[in-house]
CHARMM internal coordinates of N, CA and C (Angstrom, degrees):
IC EDIT
DIST 1 N 1 CA 1.4992
DIST 1 CA 1 C 1.5857
ANGL 1 N 1 CA 1 C 105.94
DIST 1 C 2 N 1.2638
ANGL 1 CA 1 C 2 N 113.69
DIHE 1 N 1 CA 1 C 2 N 138.96
DIST 2 N 2 CA 1.4629
ANGL 1 C 2 N 2 CA 121.50
DIHE 1 CA 1 C 2 N 2 CA -176.79
DIST 2 CA 2 C 1.5359
ANGL 2 N 2 CA 2 C 111.19
DIHE 1 C 2 N 2 CA 2 C -70.11
DIST 2 C 3 N 1.2659
ANGL 2 CA 2 C 3 N 115.88
DIHE 2 N 2 CA 2 C 3 N 147.04
DIST 3 N 3 CA 1.5240
ANGL 2 C 3 N 3 CA 123.37
DIHE 2 CA 2 C 3 N 3 CA -177.50
DIST 3 CA 3 C 1.5075
ANGL 3 N 3 CA 3 C 110.52
DIHE 2 C 3 N 3 CA 3 C -88.26
DIST 3 C 4 N 1.2940
ANGL 3 CA 3 C 4 N 119.98
DIHE 3 N 3 CA 3 C 4 N 19.79
DIST 4 N 4 CA 1.4221
ANGL 3 C 4 N 4 CA 120.67
DIHE 3 CA 3 C 4 N 4 CA -177.33
DIST 4 CA 4 C 1.5317
ANGL 4 N 4 CA 4 C 109.49
DIHE 3 C 4 N 4 CA 4 C -154.76
DIST 4 C 5 N 1.3201
ANGL 4 CA 4 C 5 N 115.47
DIHE 4 N 4 CA 4 C 5 N 166.88
DIST 5 N 5 CA 1.4542
ANGL 4 C 5 N 5 CA 116.59
DIHE 4 CA 4 C 5 N 5 CA 176.49
DIST 5 CA 5 C 1.5827
ANGL 5 N 5 CA 5 C 106.19
DIHE 4 C 5 N 5 CA 5 C -131.84
DIST 5 C 6 N 1.2860
ANGL 5 CA 5 C 6 N 113.03
DIHE 5 N 5 CA 5 C 6 N 141.93
DIST 6 N 6 CA 1.4760
ANGL 5 C 6 N 6 CA 120.09
DIHE 5 CA 5 C 6 N 6 CA -173.41
DIST 6 CA 6 C 1.5467
ANGL 6 N 6 CA 6 C 107.29
DIHE 5 C 6 N 6 CA 6 C -117.51
DIST 6 C 7 N 1.3216
ANGL 6 CA 6 C 7 N 113.05
DIHE 6 N 6 CA 6 C 7 N 146.34
DIST 7 N 7 CA 1.4906
ANGL 6 C 7 N 7 CA 119.35
DIHE 6 CA 6 C 7 N 7 CA 168.27
DIST 7 CA 7 C 1.5373
ANGL 7 N 7 CA 7 C 104.49
DIHE 6 C 7 N 7 CA 7 C -104.00
DIST 7 C 8 N 1.3070
ANGL 7 CA 7 C 8 N 115.00
DIHE 7 N 7 CA 7 C 8 N 174.13
DIST 8 N 8 CA 1.4431
ANGL 7 C 8 N 8 CA 117.98
DIHE 7 CA 7 C 8 N 8 CA 177.74
DIST 8 CA 8 C 1.5235
ANGL 8 N 8 CA 8 C 112.58
DIHE 7 C 8 N 8 CA 8 C -59.66
DIST 8 C 9 N 1.3356
ANGL 8 CA 8 C 9 N 116.10
DIHE 8 N 8 CA 8 C 9 N -39.94
DIST 9 N 9 CA 1.4643
ANGL 8 C 9 N 9 CA 122.23
DIHE 8 CA 8 C 9 N 9 CA 177.49
DIST 9 CA 9 C 1.5058
ANGL 9 N 9 CA 9 C 113.50
DIHE 8 C 9 N 9 CA 9 C -63.67
DIST 9 C 10 N 1.3320
ANGL 9 CA 9 C 10 N 117.17
DIHE 9 N 9 CA 9 C 10 N -51.81
DIST 10 N 10 CA 1.4437
ANGL 9 C 10 N 10 CA 120.08
DIHE 9 CA 9 C 10 N 10 CA -177.95
DIST 10 CA 10 C 1.5520
ANGL 10 N 10 CA 10 C 110.43
DIHE 9 C 10 N 10 CA 10 C -68.66
DIST 10 C 11 N 1.3175
ANGL 10 CA 10 C 11 N 116.61
DIHE 10 N 10 CA 10 C 11 N -32.45
DIST 11 N 11 CA 1.5009
ANGL 10 C 11 N 11 CA 117.34
DIHE 10 CA 10 C 11 N 11 CA 175.44
DIST 11 CA 11 C 1.4622
ANGL 11 N 11 CA 11 C 112.57
DIHE 10 C 11 N 11 CA 11 C -63.00
DIST 11 C 12 N 1.3339
ANGL 11 CA 11 C 12 N 116.31
DIHE 11 N 11 CA 11 C 12 N -35.80
DIST 12 N 12 CA 1.4916
ANGL 11 C 12 N 12 CA 119.83
DIHE 11 CA 11 C 12 N 12 CA -179.59
DIST 12 CA 12 C 1.5015
ANGL 12 N 12 CA 12 C 108.90
DIHE 11 C 12 N 12 CA 12 C -67.52
DIST 12 C 13 N 1.3403
ANGL 12 CA 12 C 13 N 118.29
DIHE 12 N 12 CA 12 C 13 N -40.91
DIST 13 N 13 CA 1.4342
ANGL 12 C 13 N 13 CA 123.09
DIHE 12 CA 12 C 13 N 13 CA 178.76
DIST 13 CA 13 C 1.5987
ANGL 13 N 13 CA 13 C 111.92
DIHE 12 C 13 N 13 CA 13 C -64.19
DIST 13 C 14 N 1.3471
ANGL 13 CA 13 C 14 N 112.04
DIHE 13 N 13 CA 13 C 14 N -42.53
DIST 14 N 14 CA 1.5174
ANGL 13 C 14 N 14 CA 116.40
DIHE 13 CA 13 C 14 N 14 CA -179.73
DIST 14 CA 14 C 1.4839
ANGL 14 N 14 CA 14 C 108.08
DIHE 13 C 14 N 14 CA 14 C -65.47
DIST 14 C 15 N 1.3329
ANGL 14 CA 14 C 15 N 120.15
DIHE 14 N 14 CA 14 C 15 N -42.60
DIST 15 N 15 CA 1.4719
ANGL 14 C 15 N 15 CA 124.27
DIHE 14 CA 14 C 15 N 15 CA -179.29
DIST 15 CA 15 C 1.6066
ANGL 15 N 15 CA 15 C 108.07
DIHE 14 C 15 N 15 CA 15 C -61.71
DIST 15 C 16 N 1.3078
ANGL 15 CA 15 C 16 N 115.13
DIHE 15 N 15 CA 15 C 16 N -42.85
DIST 16 N 16 CA 1.4887
ANGL 15 C 16 N 16 CA 119.25
DIHE 15 CA 15 C 16 N 16 CA -178.55
DIST 16 CA 16 C 1.4836
ANGL 16 N 16 CA 16 C 110.62
DIHE 15 C 16 N 16 CA 16 C -62.47
DIST 16 C 17 N 1.3338
ANGL 16 CA 16 C 17 N 117.46
DIHE 16 N 16 CA 16 C 17 N -40.24
DIST 17 N 17 CA 1.4529
ANGL 16 C 17 N 17 CA 121.59
DIHE 16 CA 16 C 17 N 17 CA -179.98
DIST 17 CA 17 C 1.5425
ANGL 17 N 17 CA 17 C 111.36
DIHE 16 C 17 N 17 CA 17 C -71.65
DIST 17 C 18 N 1.3338
ANGL 17 CA 17 C 18 N 117.91
DIHE 17 N 17 CA 17 C 18 N -34.67
DIST 18 N 18 CA 1.4624
ANGL 17 C 18 N 18 CA 117.64
DIHE 17 CA 17 C 18 N 18 CA 174.00
DIST 18 CA 18 C 1.5030
ANGL 18 N 18 CA 18 C 111.23
DIHE 17 C 18 N 18 CA 18 C -71.02
DIST 18 C 19 N 1.3036
ANGL 18 CA 18 C 19 N 120.94
DIHE 18 N 18 CA 18 C 19 N -32.51
DIST 19 N 19 CA 1.4312
ANGL 18 C 19 N 19 CA 123.80
DIHE 18 CA 18 C 19 N 19 CA 174.04
DIST 19 CA 19 C 1.4992
ANGL 19 N 19 CA 19 C 112.44
DIHE 18 C 19 N 19 CA 19 C -61.22
DIST 19 C 20 N 1.3367
ANGL 19 CA 19 C 20 N 115.97
DIHE 19 N 19 CA 19 C 20 N -37.90
DIST 20 N 20 CA 1.4298
ANGL 19 C 20 N 20 CA 119.52
DIHE 19 CA 19 C 20 N 20 CA -179.82
DIST 20 CA 20 C 1.5295
ANGL 20 N 20 CA 20 C 110.96
DIHE 19 C 20 N 20 CA 20 C -66.33
DIST 20 C 21 N 1.3506
ANGL 20 CA 20 C 21 N 114.82
DIHE 20 N 20 CA 20 C 21 N -39.79
DIST 21 N 21 CA 1.4345
ANGL 20 C 21 N 21 CA 121.45
DIHE 20 CA 20 C 21 N 21 CA -176.47
DIST 21 CA 21 C 1.5499
ANGL 21 N 21 CA 21 C 111.77
DIHE 20 C 21 N 21 CA 21 C -74.96
DIST 21 C 22 N 1.3803
ANGL 21 CA 21 C 22 N 112.40
DIHE 21 N 21 CA 21 C 22 N -43.23
DIST 22 N 22 CA 1.4612
ANGL 21 C 22 N 22 CA 117.66
DIHE 21 CA 21 C 22 N 22 CA -177.92
DIST 22 CA 22 C 1.5164
ANGL 22 N 22 CA 22 C 108.11
DIHE 21 C 22 N 22 CA 22 C -120.26
DIST 22 C 23 N 1.2980
ANGL 22 CA 22 C 23 N 114.50
DIHE 22 N 22 CA 22 C 23 N 89.17
DIST 23 N 23 CA 1.4858
ANGL 22 C 23 N 23 CA 120.09
DIHE 22 CA 22 C 23 N 23 CA -172.87
DIST 23 CA 23 C 1.5612
ANGL 23 N 23 CA 23 C 109.43
DIHE 22 C 23 N 23 CA 23 C -66.92
DIST 23 C 24 N 1.2667
ANGL 23 CA 23 C 24 N 119.14
DIHE 23 N 23 CA 23 C 24 N -24.24
DIST 24 N 24 CA 1.4741
ANGL 23 C 24 N 24 CA 116.62
DIHE 23 CA 23 C 24 N 24 CA -179.44
DIST 24 CA 24 C 1.5576
ANGL 24 N 24 CA 24 C 111.00
DIHE 23 C 24 N 24 CA 24 C -71.15
DIST 24 C 25 N 1.2652
ANGL 24 CA 24 C 25 N 122.17
DIHE 24 N 24 CA 24 C 25 N -3.07
DIST 25 N 25 CA 1.4533
ANGL 24 C 25 N 25 CA 123.49
DIHE 24 CA 24 C 25 N 25 CA 179.53
DIST 25 CA 25 C 1.4808
ANGL 25 N 25 CA 25 C 109.88
DIHE 24 C 25 N 25 CA 25 C -86.24
DIST 25 C 26 N 1.3224
ANGL 25 CA 25 C 26 N 120.36
DIHE 25 N 25 CA 25 C 26 N -4.07
DIST 26 N 26 CA 1.4699
ANGL 25 C 26 N 26 CA 124.58
DIHE 25 CA 25 C 26 N 26 CA -176.91
DIST 26 CA 26 C 1.5847
ANGL 26 N 26 CA 26 C 112.97
DIHE 25 C 26 N 26 CA 26 C -55.68
DIST 26 C 27 N 1.3119
ANGL 26 CA 26 C 27 N 114.31
DIHE 26 N 26 CA 26 C 27 N -31.15
DIST 27 N 27 CA 1.5280
ANGL 26 C 27 N 27 CA 114.11
DIHE 26 CA 26 C 27 N 27 CA -177.32
DIST 27 CA 27 C 1.4802
ANGL 27 N 27 CA 27 C 110.84
DIHE 26 C 27 N 27 CA 27 C -98.80
DIST 27 C 28 N 1.3361
ANGL 27 CA 27 C 28 N 119.56
DIHE 27 N 27 CA 27 C 28 N 7.01
DIST 28 N 28 CA 1.4536
ANGL 27 C 28 N 28 CA 120.54
DIHE 27 CA 27 C 28 N 28 CA -179.84
DIST 28 CA 28 C 1.5427
ANGL 28 N 28 CA 28 C 110.68
DIHE 27 C 28 N 28 CA 28 C -97.58
DIST 28 C 29 N 1.2990
ANGL 28 CA 28 C 29 N 116.78
DIHE 28 N 28 CA 28 C 29 N 135.80
DIST 29 N 29 CA 1.4726
ANGL 28 C 29 N 29 CA 119.11
DIHE 28 CA 28 C 29 N 29 CA 176.92
DIST 29 CA 29 C 1.5469
ANGL 29 N 29 CA 29 C 111.29
DIHE 28 C 29 N 29 CA 29 C -71.01
DIST 29 C 30 N 1.3414
ANGL 29 CA 29 C 30 N 117.38
DIHE 29 N 29 CA 29 C 30 N 118.79
DIST 30 N 30 CA 1.4611
ANGL 29 C 30 N 30 CA 122.51
DIHE 29 CA 29 C 30 N 30 CA 176.18
DIST 30 CA 30 C 1.4943
ANGL 30 N 30 CA 30 C 108.23
DIHE 29 C 30 N 30 CA 30 C -115.86
DIST 30 C 31 N 1.3094
ANGL 30 CA 30 C 31 N 116.66
DIHE 30 N 30 CA 30 C 31 N 63.25
DIST 31 N 31 CA 1.4352
ANGL 30 C 31 N 31 CA 121.06
DIHE 30 CA 30 C 31 N 31 CA 177.25
DIST 31 CA 31 C 1.4405
ANGL 31 N 31 CA 31 C 113.11
DIHE 30 C 31 N 31 CA 31 C -70.71
DIST 31 C 32 N 1.3561
ANGL 31 CA 31 C 32 N 118.38
DIHE 31 N 31 CA 31 C 32 N 143.97
DIST 32 N 32 CA 1.4873
ANGL 31 C 32 N 32 CA 125.15
DIHE 31 CA 31 C 32 N 32 CA -178.17
DIST 32 CA 32 C 1.4745
ANGL 32 N 32 CA 32 C 111.12
DIHE 31 C 32 N 32 CA 32 C -137.08
DIST 32 C 33 N 1.3229
ANGL 32 CA 32 C 33 N 117.95
DIHE 32 N 32 CA 32 C 33 N 133.33
DIST 33 N 33 CA 1.4400
ANGL 32 C 33 N 33 CA 120.28
DIHE 32 CA 32 C 33 N 33 CA 169.96
DIST 33 CA 33 C 1.5093
ANGL 33 N 33 CA 33 C 104.88
DIHE 32 C 33 N 33 CA 33 C -126.40
DIST 33 C 34 N 1.3295
ANGL 33 CA 33 C 34 N 117.32
DIHE 33 N 33 CA 33 C 34 N 138.32
DIST 34 N 34 CA 1.5041
ANGL 33 C 34 N 34 CA 117.89
DIHE 33 CA 33 C 34 N 34 CA -177.38
DIST 34 CA 34 C 1.5263
ANGL 34 N 34 CA 34 C 111.31
DIHE 33 C 34 N 34 CA 34 C -55.56
DIST 34 C 35 N 1.3122
ANGL 34 CA 34 C 35 N 112.10
DIHE 34 N 34 CA 34 C 35 N 136.81
DIST 35 N 35 CA 1.4548
ANGL 34 C 35 N 35 CA 120.70
DIHE 34 CA 34 C 35 N 35 CA -179.54
DIST 35 CA 35 C 1.5415
ANGL 35 N 35 CA 35 C 110.41
DIHE 34 C 35 N 35 CA 35 C 100.11
DIST 35 C 36 N 1.3143
ANGL 35 CA 35 C 36 N 120.09
DIHE 35 N 35 CA 35 C 36 N -11.32
DIST 36 N 36 CA 1.4278
ANGL 35 C 36 N 36 CA 123.72
DIHE 35 CA 35 C 36 N 36 CA -178.70
DIST 36 CA 36 C 1.5671
ANGL 36 N 36 CA 36 C 113.41
DIHE 35 C 36 N 36 CA 36 C -108.65
DIST 36 C 37 N 1.3130
ANGL 36 CA 36 C 37 N 113.08
DIHE 36 N 36 CA 36 C 37 N 40.42
DIST 37 N 37 CA 1.4342
ANGL 36 C 37 N 37 CA 121.42
DIHE 36 CA 36 C 37 N 37 CA -177.55
DIST 37 CA 37 C 1.5921
ANGL 37 N 37 CA 37 C 109.16
DIHE 36 C 37 N 37 CA 37 C -61.11
DIST 37 C 38 N 1.2821
ANGL 37 CA 37 C 38 N 119.53
DIHE 37 N 37 CA 37 C 38 N -36.46
DIST 38 N 38 CA 1.4025
ANGL 37 C 38 N 38 CA 122.69
DIHE 37 CA 37 C 38 N 38 CA -179.15
DIST 38 CA 38 C 1.5666
ANGL 38 N 38 CA 38 C 111.80
DIHE 37 C 38 N 38 CA 38 C -64.74
DIST 38 C 39 N 1.2892
ANGL 38 CA 38 C 39 N 113.09
DIHE 38 N 38 CA 38 C 39 N -41.20
DIST 39 N 39 CA 1.5135
ANGL 38 C 39 N 39 CA 117.51
DIHE 38 CA 38 C 39 N 39 CA 174.68
DIST 39 CA 39 C 1.5344
ANGL 39 N 39 CA 39 C 114.79
DIHE 38 C 39 N 39 CA 39 C -58.29
DIST 39 C 40 N 1.3225
ANGL 39 CA 39 C 40 N 111.61
DIHE 39 N 39 CA 39 C 40 N -43.03
DIST 40 N 40 CA 1.4863
ANGL 39 C 40 N 40 CA 118.44
DIHE 39 CA 39 C 40 N 40 CA 177.80
DIST 40 CA 40 C 1.5329
ANGL 40 N 40 CA 40 C 111.58
DIHE 39 C 40 N 40 CA 40 C -63.27
DIST 40 C 41 N 1.3455
ANGL 40 CA 40 C 41 N 114.18
DIHE 40 N 40 CA 40 C 41 N -42.92
DIST 41 N 41 CA 1.4996
ANGL 40 C 41 N 41 CA 119.84
DIHE 40 CA 40 C 41 N 41 CA 177.30
DIST 41 CA 41 C 1.5254
ANGL 41 N 41 CA 41 C 109.88
DIHE 40 C 41 N 41 CA 41 C -60.78
DIST 41 C 42 N 1.3262
ANGL 41 CA 41 C 42 N 116.79
DIHE 41 N 41 CA 41 C 42 N -45.28
DIST 42 N 42 CA 1.4648
ANGL 41 C 42 N 42 CA 120.48
DIHE 41 CA 41 C 42 N 42 CA -175.38
DIST 42 CA 42 C 1.5493
ANGL 42 N 42 CA 42 C 109.39
DIHE 41 C 42 N 42 CA 42 C -68.01
DIST 42 C 43 N 1.3235
ANGL 42 CA 42 C 43 N 116.94
DIHE 42 N 42 CA 42 C 43 N -38.10
DIST 43 N 43 CA 1.4695
ANGL 42 C 43 N 43 CA 119.42
DIHE 42 CA 42 C 43 N 43 CA 178.50
DIST 43 CA 43 C 1.5437
ANGL 43 N 43 CA 43 C 110.54
DIHE 42 C 43 N 43 CA 43 C -67.26
DIST 43 C 44 N 1.2926
ANGL 43 CA 43 C 44 N 117.26
DIHE 43 N 43 CA 43 C 44 N -40.52
DIST 44 N 44 CA 1.4630
ANGL 43 C 44 N 44 CA 120.05
DIHE 43 CA 43 C 44 N 44 CA 177.77
DIST 44 CA 44 C 1.5262
ANGL 44 N 44 CA 44 C 111.10
DIHE 43 C 44 N 44 CA 44 C -68.53
DIST 44 C 45 N 1.3240
ANGL 44 CA 44 C 45 N 120.11
DIHE 44 N 44 CA 44 C 45 N -37.92
DIST 45 N 45 CA 1.4628
ANGL 44 C 45 N 45 CA 123.87
DIHE 44 CA 44 C 45 N 45 CA 175.93
DIST 45 CA 45 C 1.5351
ANGL 45 N 45 CA 45 C 108.22
DIHE 44 C 45 N 45 CA 45 C -55.75
DIST 45 C 46 N 1.3045
ANGL 45 CA 45 C 46 N 115.85
DIHE 45 N 45 CA 45 C 46 N -49.70
DIST 46 N 46 CA 1.4979
ANGL 45 C 46 N 46 CA 119.64
DIHE 45 CA 45 C 46 N 46 CA -176.20
DIST 46 CA 46 C 1.4947
ANGL 46 N 46 CA 46 C 109.06
DIHE 45 C 46 N 46 CA 46 C -67.40
DIST 46 C 47 N 1.3601
ANGL 46 CA 46 C 47 N 120.57
DIHE 46 N 46 CA 46 C 47 N -40.08
DIST 47 N 47 CA 1.4649
ANGL 46 C 47 N 47 CA 119.30
DIHE 46 CA 46 C 47 N 47 CA -175.43
DIST 47 CA 47 C 1.5098
ANGL 47 N 47 CA 47 C 113.95
DIHE 46 C 47 N 47 CA 47 C -76.08
DIST 47 C 48 N 1.3129
ANGL 47 CA 47 C 48 N 119.25
DIHE 47 N 47 CA 47 C 48 N -33.87
DIST 48 N 48 CA 1.4668
ANGL 47 C 48 N 48 CA 120.68
DIHE 47 CA 47 C 48 N 48 CA -178.49
DIST 48 CA 48 C 1.4919
ANGL 48 N 48 CA 48 C 112.35
DIHE 47 C 48 N 48 CA 48 C -97.74
DIST 48 C 49 N 1.4017
ANGL 48 CA 48 C 49 N 117.17
DIHE 48 N 48 CA 48 C 49 N -5.13
DIST 49 N 49 CA 1.3818
ANGL 48 C 49 N 49 CA 124.81
DIHE 48 CA 48 C 49 N 49 CA 177.85
DIST 49 CA 49 C 1.5533
ANGL 49 N 49 CA 49 C 114.42
DIHE 48 C 49 N 49 CA 49 C 57.88
DIST 49 C 50 N 1.2733
ANGL 49 CA 49 C 50 N 112.35
DIHE 49 N 49 CA 49 C 50 N 46.66
DIST 50 N 50 CA 1.5016
ANGL 49 C 50 N 50 CA 122.85
DIHE 49 CA 49 C 50 N 50 CA -179.32
DIST 50 CA 50 C 1.5242
ANGL 50 N 50 CA 50 C 107.15
DIHE 49 C 50 N 50 CA 50 C -126.53
DIST 50 C 51 N 1.3897
ANGL 50 CA 50 C 51 N 114.50
DIHE 50 N 50 CA 50 C 51 N 166.14
DIST 51 N 51 CA 1.4390
ANGL 50 C 51 N 51 CA 117.90
DIHE 50 CA 50 C 51 N 51 CA 179.95
DIST 51 CA 51 C 1.5154
ANGL 51 N 51 CA 51 C 112.84
DIHE 50 C 51 N 51 CA 51 C -84.97
DIST 51 C 52 N 1.3394
ANGL 51 CA 51 C 52 N 118.00
DIHE 51 N 51 CA 51 C 52 N 173.75
DIST 52 N 52 CA 1.4193
ANGL 51 C 52 N 52 CA 124.03
DIHE 51 CA 51 C 52 N 52 CA -176.90
DIST 52 CA 52 C 1.4983
ANGL 52 N 52 CA 52 C 111.34
DIHE 51 C 52 N 52 CA 52 C -62.18
DIST 52 C 53 N 1.3334
ANGL 52 CA 52 C 53 N 120.53
DIHE 52 N 52 CA 52 C 53 N -36.96
DIST 53 N 53 CA 1.4089
ANGL 52 C 53 N 53 CA 124.09
DIHE 52 CA 52 C 53 N 53 CA -178.66
DIST 53 CA 53 C 1.5203
ANGL 53 N 53 CA 53 C 111.22
DIHE 52 C 53 N 53 CA 53 C -61.37
DIST 53 C 54 N 1.3192
ANGL 53 CA 53 C 54 N 115.57
DIHE 53 N 53 CA 53 C 54 N -47.97
DIST 54 N 54 CA 1.4428
ANGL 53 C 54 N 54 CA 120.38
DIHE 53 CA 53 C 54 N 54 CA -179.64
DIST 54 CA 54 C 1.5080
ANGL 54 N 54 CA 54 C 111.28
DIHE 53 C 54 N 54 CA 54 C -63.03
DIST 54 C 55 N 1.3360
ANGL 54 CA 54 C 55 N 117.00
DIHE 54 N 54 CA 54 C 55 N -44.19
DIST 55 N 55 CA 1.5442
ANGL 54 C 55 N 55 CA 121.86
DIHE 54 CA 54 C 55 N 55 CA -176.22
DIST 55 CA 55 C 1.5454
ANGL 55 N 55 CA 55 C 107.32
DIHE 54 C 55 N 55 CA 55 C -64.96
DIST 55 C 56 N 1.2980
ANGL 55 CA 55 C 56 N 118.48
DIHE 55 N 55 CA 55 C 56 N -44.30
DIST 56 N 56 CA 1.4288
ANGL 55 C 56 N 56 CA 121.30
DIHE 55 CA 55 C 56 N 56 CA -175.13
DIST 56 CA 56 C 1.5488
ANGL 56 N 56 CA 56 C 110.63
DIHE 55 C 56 N 56 CA 56 C -70.22
DIST 56 C 57 N 1.3407
ANGL 56 CA 56 C 57 N 115.27
DIHE 56 N 56 CA 56 C 57 N -40.18
DIST 57 N 57 CA 1.5001
ANGL 56 C 57 N 57 CA 120.74
DIHE 56 CA 56 C 57 N 57 CA 173.64
DIST 57 CA 57 C 1.5290
ANGL 57 N 57 CA 57 C 111.35
DIHE 56 C 57 N 57 CA 57 C -57.99
DIST 57 C 58 N 1.3094
ANGL 57 CA 57 C 58 N 115.41
DIHE 57 N 57 CA 57 C 58 N -45.54
DIST 58 N 58 CA 1.4513
ANGL 57 C 58 N 58 CA 121.72
DIHE 57 CA 57 C 58 N 58 CA 179.09
DIST 58 CA 58 C 1.5486
ANGL 58 N 58 CA 58 C 111.01
DIHE 57 C 58 N 58 CA 58 C -60.08
DIST 58 C 59 N 1.2690
ANGL 58 CA 58 C 59 N 114.66
DIHE 58 N 58 CA 58 C 59 N -47.64
DIST 59 N 59 CA 1.4659
ANGL 58 C 59 N 59 CA 119.92
DIHE 58 CA 58 C 59 N 59 CA 179.36
DIST 59 CA 59 C 1.5563
ANGL 59 N 59 CA 59 C 112.37
DIHE 58 C 59 N 59 CA 59 C -61.53
DIST 59 C 60 N 1.3070
ANGL 59 CA 59 C 60 N 114.03
DIHE 59 N 59 CA 59 C 60 N -43.08
DIST 60 N 60 CA 1.4973
ANGL 59 C 60 N 60 CA 118.18
DIHE 59 CA 59 C 60 N 60 CA 176.74
DIST 60 CA 60 C 1.5011
ANGL 60 N 60 CA 60 C 112.95
DIHE 59 C 60 N 60 CA 60 C -63.23
DIST 60 C 61 N 1.3233
ANGL 60 CA 60 C 61 N 114.05
DIHE 60 N 60 CA 60 C 61 N -37.30
DIST 61 N 61 CA 1.4699
ANGL 60 C 61 N 61 CA 121.03
DIHE 60 CA 60 C 61 N 61 CA 176.75
DIST 61 CA 61 C 1.5170
ANGL 61 N 61 CA 61 C 110.79
DIHE 60 C 61 N 61 CA 61 C -63.91
DIST 61 C 62 N 1.3251
ANGL 61 CA 61 C 62 N 114.55
DIHE 61 N 61 CA 61 C 62 N -38.41
DIST 62 N 62 CA 1.4896
ANGL 61 C 62 N 62 CA 119.69
DIHE 61 CA 61 C 62 N 62 CA 178.54
DIST 62 CA 62 C 1.4973
ANGL 62 N 62 CA 62 C 110.78
DIHE 61 C 62 N 62 CA 62 C -70.11
DIST 62 C 63 N 1.3404
ANGL 62 CA 62 C 63 N 116.83
DIHE 62 N 62 CA 62 C 63 N -36.24
DIST 63 N 63 CA 1.4777
ANGL 62 C 63 N 63 CA 118.07
DIHE 62 CA 62 C 63 N 63 CA 177.45
DIST 63 CA 63 C 1.5087
ANGL 63 N 63 CA 63 C 115.75
DIHE 62 C 63 N 63 CA 63 C -74.17
DIST 63 C 64 N 1.3491
ANGL 63 CA 63 C 64 N 116.74
DIHE 63 N 63 CA 63 C 64 N -18.71
DIST 64 N 64 CA 1.4361
ANGL 63 C 64 N 64 CA 121.39
DIHE 63 CA 63 C 64 N 64 CA -179.88
DIST 64 CA 64 C 1.6178
ANGL 64 N 64 CA 64 C 110.45
DIHE 63 C 64 N 64 CA 64 C -64.18
DIST 64 C 65 N 1.2700
ANGL 64 CA 64 C 65 N 115.02
DIHE 64 N 64 CA 64 C 65 N -32.30
DIST 65 N 65 CA 1.4529
ANGL 64 C 65 N 65 CA 118.46
DIHE 64 CA 64 C 65 N 65 CA 177.10
DIST 65 CA 65 C 1.5194
ANGL 65 N 65 CA 65 C 110.13
DIHE 64 C 65 N 65 CA 65 C -138.51
DIST 65 C 66 N 1.2858
ANGL 65 CA 65 C 66 N 113.68
DIHE 65 N 65 CA 65 C 66 N 86.75
DIST 66 N 66 CA 1.4923
ANGL 65 C 66 N 66 CA 119.04
DIHE 65 CA 65 C 66 N 66 CA -172.95
DIST 66 CA 66 C 1.5214
ANGL 66 N 66 CA 66 C 111.58
DIHE 65 C 66 N 66 CA 66 C -74.68
DIST 66 C 67 N 1.3535
ANGL 66 CA 66 C 67 N 114.38
DIHE 66 N 66 CA 66 C 67 N -22.20
DIST 67 N 67 CA 1.5182
ANGL 66 C 67 N 67 CA 118.90
DIHE 66 CA 66 C 67 N 67 CA -176.77
DIST 67 CA 67 C 1.5443
ANGL 67 N 67 CA 67 C 110.76
DIHE 66 C 67 N 67 CA 67 C -84.97
DIST 67 C 68 N 1.3583
ANGL 67 CA 67 C 68 N 117.65
DIHE 67 N 67 CA 67 C 68 N -19.42
DIST 68 N 68 CA 1.4013
ANGL 67 C 68 N 68 CA 119.94
DIHE 67 CA 67 C 68 N 68 CA -176.05
DIST 68 CA 68 C 1.5278
ANGL 68 N 68 CA 68 C 110.94
DIHE 67 C 68 N 68 CA 68 C -90.25
DIST 68 C 69 N 1.3359
ANGL 68 CA 68 C 69 N 116.32
DIHE 68 N 68 CA 68 C 69 N 170.45
DIST 69 N 69 CA 1.4563
ANGL 68 C 69 N 69 CA 122.46
DIHE 68 CA 68 C 69 N 69 CA -177.91
DIST 69 CA 69 C 1.4807
ANGL 69 N 69 CA 69 C 112.70
DIHE 68 C 69 N 69 CA 69 C -95.69
DIST 69 C 70 N 1.3427
ANGL 69 CA 69 C 70 N 118.84
DIHE 69 N 69 CA 69 C 70 N -14.33
DIST 70 N 70 CA 1.4476
ANGL 69 C 70 N 70 CA 121.56
DIHE 69 CA 69 C 70 N 70 CA -172.05
DIST 70 CA 70 C 1.5581
ANGL 70 N 70 CA 70 C 108.25
DIHE 69 C 70 N 70 CA 70 C -81.45
DIST 70 C 71 N 1.3193
ANGL 70 CA 70 C 71 N 110.93
DIHE 70 N 70 CA 70 C 71 N 153.35
DIST 71 N 71 CA 1.5023
ANGL 70 C 71 N 71 CA 117.21
DIHE 70 CA 70 C 71 N 71 CA -179.32
DIST 71 CA 71 C 1.5694
ANGL 71 N 71 CA 71 C 104.96
DIHE 70 C 71 N 71 CA 71 C -112.48
END
COOR INIT
IC SEED 1 N 1 CA 1 C
IC BUILD
């Protein structure tokens, strides 16, 4: 289970920050519906070829400053 909760707005910002860091994800569908944080994490794990700890840490880092551009 994911260590965070996303809304539609924060999910959009997290996805935007991931796309800035991993430009090759631009063509991948990263659909999100509230309550499906685990599916988003699993999709990102597969796409960036990293483990759950890294992906969740990166998402939490993106959530720490939703107004900034840095990941």
